[in-house]
TILUMRO-992560 format. One line per field, with one value per residue: residue number from 0; residue in one letter; x, y, z of N, C-alpha, C, O in turn. Coordinates in steps of 0.2 Angstrom, whole numbers, plus 2048, in hexadecimal, padded with zeros to 3 digits. Each point is the difference from the previous one (the first is absolute). Layout:
N
seq	[NUM:...]
type	[A:...]
n_x	[X:...]
n_y	[Y:...]
n_z	[Z:...]
ca_x	[X:...]
ca_y	[Y:...]
ca_z	[Z:...]
c_x	[X:...]
c_y	[Y:...]
c_z	[Z:...]
o_x	[X:...]
o_y	[Y:...]
o_z	[Z:...]
! end
This chain:
231
seq	[0:1:2:3:4:5:6:7:8:9:10:11:12:13:14:15:16:17:18:19:20:21:22:23:24:25:26:27:28:29:30:31:32:33:34:35:36:37:38:39:40:41:42:43:44:45:46:47:48:49:50:51:52:53:54:55:56:57:58:59:60:61:62:63:64:65:66:67:68:69:70:71:72:73:74:75:76:77:78:79:80:81:82:83:84:85:86:87:88:89:90:91:92:93:94:95:96:97:98:99:100:101:102:103:104:105:106:107:108:109:110:111:112:113:114:115:116:117:118:119:120:121:122:123:124:125:126:127:128:129:130:131:132:133:134:135:136:137:138:139:140:141:142:143:144:145:146:147:148:149:150:151:152:153:154:155:156:157:158:159:160:161:162:163:164:165:166:167:168:169:170:171:172:173:174:175:176:177:178:179:180:181:182:183:184:185:186:187:188:189:190:191:192:193:194:195:196:197:198:199:200:201:202:203:204:205:206:207:208:209:210:211:212:213:214:215:216:217:218:219:220:221:222:223:224:225:226:227:228:229:230]
type	[M:L:Q:H:G:E:K:E:K:S:M:N:K:R:T:R:S:L:L:A:L:S:G:M:L:L:W:G:C:P:V:L:L:P:M:I:E:A:E:G:G:N:A:L:P:E:P:R:L:K:S:D:R:S:L:E:E:T:I:Q:Q:R:R:S:V:R:S:Y:G:E:E:E:L:A:K:A:Q:I:A:Q:L:C:W:A:A:Q:G:V:T:E:P:R:N:Q:L:R:A:S:P:S:A:G:A:T:Y:P:L:E:L:Y:V:A:T:A:K:G:L:F:R:Y:D:V:A:K:H:E:L:E:I:Q:Q:E:E:D:I:R:P:A:L:R:A:A:A:L:H:Q:M:M:V:E:D:A:P:A:V:F:I:I:A:A:D:I:R:R:T:E:R:R:Y:G:A:R:A:K:R:Y:V:L:M:E:V:G:H:A:G:Q:N:I:L:L:Q:A:V:A:L:D:L:G:A:V:P:I:G:A:F:D:D:E:E:V:A:R:I:M:R:L:P:D:T:Q:H:P:Y:Y:I:I:P:V:G:P:P]
n_x	[4FC:7FD:804:806:7FF:7FB:804:809:800:7F9:804:80B:7F9:7FC:806:807:7FB:803:808:804:7FD:808:807:7FB:801:80B:7F8:801:7F8:807:7FC:7F4:7FD:808:7FB:7FF:80A:803:7FC:802:7FD:7F7:7FE:7F6:80C:7FB:7F7:80A:7FE:80B:7FE:80B:801:803:7F6:7FB:801:7F7:7F7:7FD:7FD:7F5:807:800:7FD:809:7FE:800:7F8:80C:7FF:803:7FB:7FE:803:807:809:807:803:809:809:802:800:809:80A:805:806:7FF:7F6:7FD:802:7FB:805:809:7FB:802:809:7FF:7FF:7F5:802:7FA:808:802:803:801:801:809:7FD:808:803:807:806:805:7FB:7FE:7FB:7FB:7F9:7FC:803:7F7:7FE:806:7FD:801:80B:7FF:803:807:808:805:7F9:80B:7F6:804:807:7FC:801:80B:803:7FC:809:800:7FE:7F3:80B:7FA:800:80B:803:7FA:803:7FB:7FD:7FF:7FB:7FC:7F7:7FF:7F9:808:803:807:808:807:803:808:80B:7FF:7F9:7F5:7FC:801:7F8:7F5:7FF:7FC:7F5:7FB:803:7F9:7F7:7FD:7FD:7F6:7F6:800:7FD:7F4:7FA:800:7F9:7F6:802:7FD:7F8:804:7FD:801:7FB:800:802:808:7F6:808:7F8:7FF:806:7FE:7FC:804:803:7F9:803:801:7F8:7FE:7FF:80A:800:80B:7FD:800:808:7FF:80A:806:800:806:7F7]
n_y	[BFF:80A:7F6:802:7F6:7F8:807:7FF:7F6:802:807:7F9:7F9:804:800:7F7:7FE:806:7FA:7F6:803:803:7FB:7FB:806:7FD:801:7F6:806:806:80D:806:803:807:80B:805:803:80C:804:7FE:80B:7FE:807:800:803:806:7FC:7FF:80A:805:806:7FC:7F4:803:805:809:808:7FE:805:80A:804:7FF:7FD:7F7:800:800:80A:7F8:807:805:80B:801:7F7:80A:7FE:80A:7FF:7FD:806:804:7F8:804:80A:805:7FC:802:80B:805:7FD:7F5:808:808:801:806:80A:7F7:804:7F7:804:802:7F7:806:803:7F7:809:7FE:80A:7F9:80B:7FB:803:804:7FE:80B:80A:800:7F9:805:7FC:800:805:7F9:7F6:7F8:7FD:7F5:802:7F6:7FE:7FF:806:7FA:7FB:804:802:80A:7FE:7FF:809:805:7FB:804:80B:7F5:802:802:801:803:7F4:7FE:7FE:7FA:80C:800:7F6:804:7FD:7FB:802:7F5:808:7FB:7FC:804:7F9:7F5:805:809:803:7FF:7F9:806:7F7:7F5:7FA:800:7F6:7FD:801:7F8:7F9:7FB:7FD:7F6:7F7:803:7FC:7F4:7F4:801:7F9:7F6:800:7FC:7F4:7FD:7FD:7F9:7FE:7F5:801:7FE:7FF:805:7FB:7FD:7FF:7F4:804:804:7F6:7F7:800:800:7F4:7FC:80A:7F6:808:7FF:80B:800:80D:804:804:804:801:801:808:7FF:806]
n_z	[A0F:7FA:7FE:809:807:808:80C:805:804:809:808:805:807:80A:809:804:808:809:805:805:809:805:806:807:80B:805:7FA:801:807:7FB:802:7FB:7F7:804:801:7F6:7FB:805:7F9:7F5:801:801:80A:7FB:7FD:807:7FB:7FD:801:804:7F6:802:801:7F4:800:7FE:807:806:7FC:802:80A:7FF:809:7F8:80C:7FB:800:808:806:801:7FA:80C:7FF:7FA:80B:802:7FF:808:80A:7FD:802:80C:803:7FD:803:808:7FC:80D:7F7:804:805:7FB:7F4:7FE:7FC:7F6:804:806:7F6:803:800:7FC:7FA:7F7:7F8:7F5:802:7FC:805:7F8:80B:7F7:80A:802:801:7F4:807:7F7:806:7F3:80A:7FC:807:7FF:7F6:7FF:805:7FB:80B:7F8:7FB:808:7F9:7FE:7FD:803:80A:80B:806:802:80A:809:801:802:80E:802:7F7:7F5:7FB:7FA:7F5:7FA:800:7F5:807:7F8:808:7F7:80A:800:802:7F9:809:802:7FC:803:809:7FE:7FF:80C:7F9:7FD:808:7FD:7F9:804:802:7F3:801:806:7F8:7F8:804:803:7FA:7FF:808:7FF:7FB:7FF:807:7FC:7F8:802:801:7F5:7FA:804:7F6:806:7F6:809:7F7:7FF:800:806:7F8:7FA:7F8:7F6:7FC:7FA:7F4:7F6:7FD:7F6:803:807:808:807:7F8:805:802:808:7FB:80B:7F7:80A:7F9:80A:7FC]
ca_x	[804:806:807:803:805:7F9:7FB:804:7FF:7FA:802:803:7FD:7FA:806:7FF:7FA:7FF:806:7FC:7FB:802:802:7FB:7FD:804:800:808:805:805:7FF:7FC:800:803:7FC:7F9:801:802:7F8:800:7FB:7FD:7FB:803:7FE:7FA:802:7FE:7FB:802:805:802:800:7F9:7FE:803:808:800:7FF:806:806:801:802:804:806:801:806:7FE:808:7FE:7FD:7F7:7FA:7FB:7F9:7FA:803:7FC:7F8:7FB:7FE:7FC:7FB:800:7FE:7FA:7FD:7FA:801:7F9:800:7F8:7FF:807:802:806:804:7FF:7FB:7FE:7FB:7FB:803:802:805:804:807:804:807:809:806:806:805:807:800:7FC:7FA:7FD:7F9:7FE:7F9:7FF:7FC:804:805:806:805:7FE:806:801:807:804:807:800:7FF:801:805:7FB:7FB:803:801:7F9:7FE:803:807:801:801:7FE:7FE:803:803:7FB:7FD:7FB:7FF:7F9:7FC:7FA:7FE:7F9:7FB:7F9:7FA:7FB:7FD:7FC:7FA:7FA:801:800:807:804:805:807:800:7FF:806:808:800:801:806:804:7FE:806:808:800:7FF:806:805:7FF:801:808:804:7FF:806:806:803:800:7FD:7FF:7FD:803:7FD:803:803:7FC:7FB:801:806:7FE:7FA:803:805:7FE:7FB:7F9:7FB:7FF:7FB:803:804:802:7FF:805:804:803:804:7FD:807:802:805]
ca_y	[804:7FD:802:806:7FD:7FE:806:800:7FC:803:806:7FF:7FC:805:805:7FC:7FE:806:803:7FD:804:807:7FD:7FE:804:803:7F9:801:803:7FC:7FD:7FC:7FA:7FC:800:7FC:7F9:7FD:7FE:7FA:7FE:7FE:807:803:807:801:7FF:809:801:804:7FD:805:7FE:7FD:7F7:800:800:7F8:7F9:802:7FE:7F8:7FC:7FA:803:7F9:801:804:801:7FB:802:7FC:803:803:7FD:803:7FE:7F7:7FF:803:7FA:7FB:805:800:7FA:7FE:803:802:806:801:7FB:7FE:7FA:7FD:801:801:802:7FB:7FC:7F8:7FE:800:804:7FB:803:7FA:801:800:804:7FF:804:7FD:803:7FC:7FD:7FC:801:803:803:807:801:806:806:804:803:7FB:7F8:7FB:7FC:7FA:7FE:805:7FF:804:7FC:803:7FC:7FA:803:801:7FC:7FE:802:7FF:805:805:804:806:800:801:806:805:800:7FF:7FE:800:7F9:801:7FA:801:7FB:800:7FE:806:803:7FA:7FF:803:7FE:7FA:800:806:804:7FF:807:807:801:800:807:804:7FF:804:808:7FF:801:805:807:7FF:805:807:803:800:807:807:801:800:7F7:7FA:7FA:7FC:7F8:7F8:7FB:7FA:7FD:7F8:802:7FC:802:807:7FF:7FE:807:806:7FC:803:7FB:7FB:802:806:7FE:805:801:807:804:808:805:807:803:806:7FD]
ca_z	[800:7FB:804:7FC:7F9:7FA:7FD:7FC:7FA:7FD:7FE:7FA:7FC:7FD:7FB:7FB:7FF:7FE:7F9:7FC:7FC:7FD:7FA:7FB:7FD:7FA:7FB:7FC:803:802:806:805:7FD:805:806:801:801:807:803:800:7FD:7FA:7FC:7FA:7FE:7FB:7F7:7FC:7FB:7FB:7FD:7FB:7FC:7FF:7FD:7F8:801:803:7FB:7FA:803:803:7FB:804:804:801:803:806:806:806:805:801:7FF:807:802:7FD:7F9:801:7FF:7FA:7FD:802:7FF:7FA:7FF:804:804:7FE:7FD:802:805:802:7FC:801:7F9:801:7FB:7F9:7FF:800:7FC:804:806:804:803:802:801:806:7FF:805:7FF:802:800:804:807:801:7FB:802:7FE:802:803:7FD:805:805:7FC:804:7FE:804:801:7FC:801:801:7FB:7F9:7FA:7FA:7FD:7FC:7F9:7FD:7FD:7FF:7FB:7FA:800:7FD:806:803:806:806:801:802:806:801:7FC:801:7FE:7FF:800:802:802:7FB:803:802:7F9:7FD:804:7FC:7F9:7FE:7FA:7FE:804:7FF:7FB:803:805:7FF:7FF:806:804:7FC:801:808:7FC:7FC:806:806:7FC:800:805:802:7FC:804:807:7FE:803:7FA:802:7FB:801:800:800:7FF:808:802:803:806:804:803:806:805:805:805:805:7FF:801:7F7:7FA:7FB:7FC:7FE:7FB:7FE:802:7FD:804:7FF:803:7FC:7F9]
c_x	[808:807:804:803:7FA:7FD:806:7FF:7FB:800:801:7FC:7FC:805:801:7FA:7FE:804:7FD:7FA:800:804:7FB:7FC:803:804:808:805:805:803:7FF:800:806:7FE:7FA:802:804:7FA:7FF:7F9:7FE:7FC:805:7FD:7FA:802:7FF:7FB:800:809:803:7FD:7F8:800:803:808:802:800:805:808:802:804:802:808:803:809:800:807:7FC:7FC:7F9:7FB:7FE:7F9:7FB:7FF:7FA:7F9:7FE:801:7FB:7FB:7FF:7FB:7F9:7FC:7F9:800:7F8:7FF:7FA:7FF:804:802:807:803:7FF:7FA:801:7F9:7FA:802:801:808:805:807:802:807:804:804:805:805:805:7FB:7FB:7FA:7FB:7F8:7FE:7F8:7FD:7FA:804:807:806:801:7FF:806:7FD:804:806:808:7FF:7FE:801:805:7FC:7FA:803:800:7FA:7FD:805:808:801:802:7FE:7F9:802:803:7FB:7FE:7FB:7FB:7F5:7FF:7FA:7FF:7F8:7FB:7FA:7FB:7FD:7FD:7FC:7FA:7FA:801:801:808:801:805:807:802:802:806:805:7FF:801:807:804:7FE:806:806:802:801:808:806:7FF:803:808:803:7FE:803:807:803:800:7FD:7FE:7FA:802:7F9:804:802:7FD:7FA:801:805:7FF:7FB:805:804:7FD:7F9:7F9:7FC:7FD:7FA:803:803:803:801:806:806:803:804:7FF:807:804:805:807]
c_y	[7FF:802:805:7FE:7FF:807:802:7FD:800:805:800:7FD:804:805:7FE:800:808:801:7FA:801:807:7FB:7FE:806:805:7FA:801:802:7FB:7FF:7FC:7F8:7FA:7FF:7FA:7FA:7FD:800:7F9:7FE:7FE:802:803:807:802:802:808:7FE:804:7FD:806:7FE:7FE:7F7:800:7FF:7FC:7FB:802:7FD:7F9:7FC:7FB:802:7FA:801:806:804:7FC:804:7FD:805:803:7FF:804:7FE:7F9:803:804:7FC:7FA:802:7FF:7F9:7FE:802:801:807:805:7FE:800:7F9:7FC:7FC:801:803:7FB:7FF:7F8:7FE:7FF:801:7FA:7FE:7F9:801:802:802:7FF:802:7FC:803:7FC:7FF:7FA:7FF:802:800:805:7FF:806:804:803:804:800:7FD:7FC:7FD:7F8:7FB:805:7FE:801:7F9:800:7FC:7F9:802:7FF:7F8:7FC:802:800:803:806:805:805:7FF:7FE:807:808:800:7FE:7FC:7FF:7FB:801:7F8:800:7F8:7FF:7FD:808:803:7FD:801:803:7FE:7F9:7FE:805:804:801:808:805:7FF:801:807:804:800:805:809:803:801:804:806:801:806:805:805:7FF:806:805:801:800:7FA:7FC:7FB:7FD:7FA:7F9:7FA:7F9:7FC:7FC:801:7FE:801:807:800:7FD:804:805:7FE:803:7FA:7FD:804:806:7FD:804:800:805:800:806:800:806:803:807:7FF:803]
c_z	[7FD:804:7F9:7F9:7FB:7FE:7F9:7FB:7FD:7FD:7F9:7FB:7FD:7FB:7FA:7FB:7FB:7FA:7FA:7FD:7FD:7FB:7FB:7FD:7FB:7FD:7FF:804:803:806:805:7FD:803:806:7FF:7FE:805:804:801:7FE:7F8:7FC:7FC:7FE:7FC:7FB:7FE:7FA:7FB:7FE:7FB:7FA:7FE:7FF:7F8:801:803:7FB:7F9:803:802:7FD:805:801:804:805:806:803:806:807:801:7FE:808:800:7FB:7F8:7FF:801:7FB:7FB:801:7FF:7F9:7FD:803:808:7FF:7FF:802:806:803:7FE:802:7F8:801:7FA:7F9:7FE:803:7FD:807:807:805:804:801:7FF:807:7FF:805:7FD:803:801:804:807:7FF:7FC:803:7FE:802:801:7FD:804:805:7FE:803:7FE:805:7FE:7FE:803:802:7FC:7FA:7FD:7F9:7FB:7FD:7FC:7FA:7FB:7FC:7FA:7FB:7FF:7FE:806:804:807:807:801:802:809:802:7FB:801:7FD:7FF:7FF:800:802:7FD:803:802:7FA:7FE:804:7FB:7FA:7FD:7FA:800:804:7FE:7FB:805:805:7FE:7FB:806:803:7FA:802:807:7FD:7FD:803:802:7F8:7FF:806:801:7FA:803:806:7FD:802:7FA:801:7FA:802:7FF:7FF:7FF:807:801:807:809:805:803:805:805:805:805:805:7FE:801:7F9:7FE:7FD:7FD:7FD:7F6:7FD:805:7FD:805:7FF:804:7FC:7F9:800]
o_x	[804:801:7FF:802:7FF:7FD:7FE:7FF:800:7FF:7FD:802:800:7FE:7FD:800:7FE:7FD:7FD:7FF:7FC:7FD:801:7FF:7FD:805:802:806:7FF:803:803:801:7FE:801:7FF:7FD:800:800:7FE:7FE:805:7FF:806:7FA:801:806:7FB:7FF:7FC:804:7FC:7FF:7FC:804:804:802:806:804:803:804:805:7FF:801:804:7FC:803:800:805:7FB:7FF:7FC:801:801:7FC:7FB:7FB:7FB:7FC:7FA:7FC:7FD:7FC:7FA:7FA:7FB:7FD:7FD:804:7FF:7FE:800:7FD:7FE:803:803:7FD:800:7FD:805:7FC:802:7FE:800:801:801:803:7FD:804:7FE:801:7FF:800:800:800:7FE:800:800:801:800:7FC:802:7FF:7FE:804:802:7FD:800:801:7FC:7FE:800:805:7FB:805:7FF:7FE:801:7FD:7FD:7FE:800:7FB:802:804:806:7FD:801:7FE:7FC:7FF:801:7FE:7FF:800:7FE:802:7FE:803:7FE:802:7FA:7FB:7FA:7FB:7FB:7FB:7FB:7FB:801:806:806:803:803:804:805:803:805:805:803:802:804:804:802:804:806:805:803:803:805:804:803:805:803:801:804:805:7FE:800:7FF:800:801:7FD:7FD:806:7FB:802:800:800:800:800:800:800:801:7FD:7FD:802:800:7FE:7FD:801:7FD:801:802:7FF:801:7FE:7FE:802:7FE:805:804]
o_y	[7FB:806:800:803:803:800:802:803:7FF:800:802:802:800:802:802:800:800:804:803:7FF:801:801:802:800:803:7FD:806:7FF:7FB:7FB:7FC:7FB:7FA:7FA:7FC:7FB:7FA:7FD:7FE:7FA:800:7FF:801:802:7FD:803:803:7FA:800:7FD:805:805:7FE:7FC:7FB:7FB:7FF:7FB:7FC:7FD:7FE:800:802:800:7FD:7FC:806:7FE:7FD:7FD:7FF:807:7FC:800:7FD:800:7FF:7FF:800:802:7FD:7FC:7FD:800:7FE:7FD:7FF:804:806:7FB:7FB:7FD:7FB:7FB:804:7FF:803:7FD:7FD:804:7FC:800:801:7FC:7FE:7FB:804:7FC:802:800:7FD:804:7FA:7FA:7FE:803:7FF:802:803:7FD:805:806:806:802:805:7FD:803:800:7FE:7FB:805:802:7FF:7FC:7FC:7FF:7FE:7FD:7FE:800:7FD:7FD:805:800:802:802:801:804:801:804:805:7FB:800:802:7FD:7FF:803:7FC:806:7FA:802:801:800:804:803:7FD:7FE:7FD:7FE:802:801:805:805:805:802:806:802:802:806:803:804:804:806:805:801:804:805:806:803:805:804:802:805:806:802:7FF:803:7FE:804:7FE:7FF:7FF:7FB:801:7FE:801:804:7FE:801:805:804:802:801:804:803:7FA:803:7FD:803:7FA:803:7FB:7FF:7FD:801:7FF:803:7FD:803:7FD:7FF]
o_z	[801:802:7FA:7FB:7FB:7FA:7FB:7FB:7FA:7FA:7FB:7FA:7FA:7FA:7FB:7FA:7FA:7FC:7FB:7FA:7FC:7FA:7FA:7FA:7FC:802:7FF:7FF:803:802:803:804:7FF:802:804:802:800:806:805:7FF:7FD:7FA:800:801:7FA:800:801:7FE:7FB:804:7FE:7FC:804:800:7FF:7FC:7FF:800:7FD:7FC:802:7FA:806:7FB:804:801:7FE:7FE:802:805:7FB:800:805:7FC:7FE:7FE:7FD:7FC:7FF:7FC:7FB:7FD:7FF:7FE:7FD:804:7FB:803:7FF:800:804:805:803:7FF:803:7FB:7FB:805:800:7FF:805:805:806:805:805:7FE:804:7FD:806:7FA:805:7FB:800:802:805:7FB:806:7FB:806:7FC:800:7FE:802:804:802:7FC:805:7FA:803:804:7FD:802:7FE:800:7FC:7FA:7FA:7FC:7FC:7FA:7FB:7FD:7FD:7FB:7FE:806:806:804:805:805:804:803:806:7FB:805:7FA:805:7FC:7FF:800:801:7FC:7FF:7FF:7FD:7FD:7FF:7FD:7FA:802:801:7FE:801:801:800:801:804:7FD:800:805:801:7FF:801:801:7FF:7FE:802:800:7FF:7FF:803:802:801:802:803:804:7FB:806:7FB:805:7FA:805:800:802:7FD:805:805:805:806:804:805:806:806:803:804:800:7FB:7FB:7FB:801:7FB:7FC:7FA:805:7FA:806:7FB:805:7FA:800:7FB]
! end
């Protein structure tokens, strides 16, 4: 039987959980989003499936934005960007937002913020902590000192394990993986526009240094860096 203090603590935890769930349902609610953050969990809000902008408008309005405001991205915004790049869009067969040759899914999506480095867990729609330190300054140095890599409140890095595609397609796999990186990158760029955010694709960086900073497994290779933030 719970003591009075333990019972009160348990009730408070349940209350916070219910408030966090309400925040996920009411996407973008400025009052409830901090409650989700305070809960400390890595689960992401569910993505929205409709927007005030048409696809044609996001294509027309997409530009490379290299200067950002200081505001952190809301958890719901990060969730939407992760989903657009690699999120599950057909649960039965676990098919994703970006096309993949033979559904081999070689890509791994990471997000670097002031709070650390996170890996996007596709199946769980969660952020998995990789490092609890801000690696953006180090990434900027590895990206030929392009300041937007450090200035952006969120930096998305697309890496890939080419072996997953090689098992089926052999020498042709590299071509397919590079195509898939482009698909996911464009999805992030267009989703950023729909969220009133700016973004820029970066391919100029020291591959080995980025992999070292991120502590990537030897089987993964970084292909794309995409800073995102309020313009």
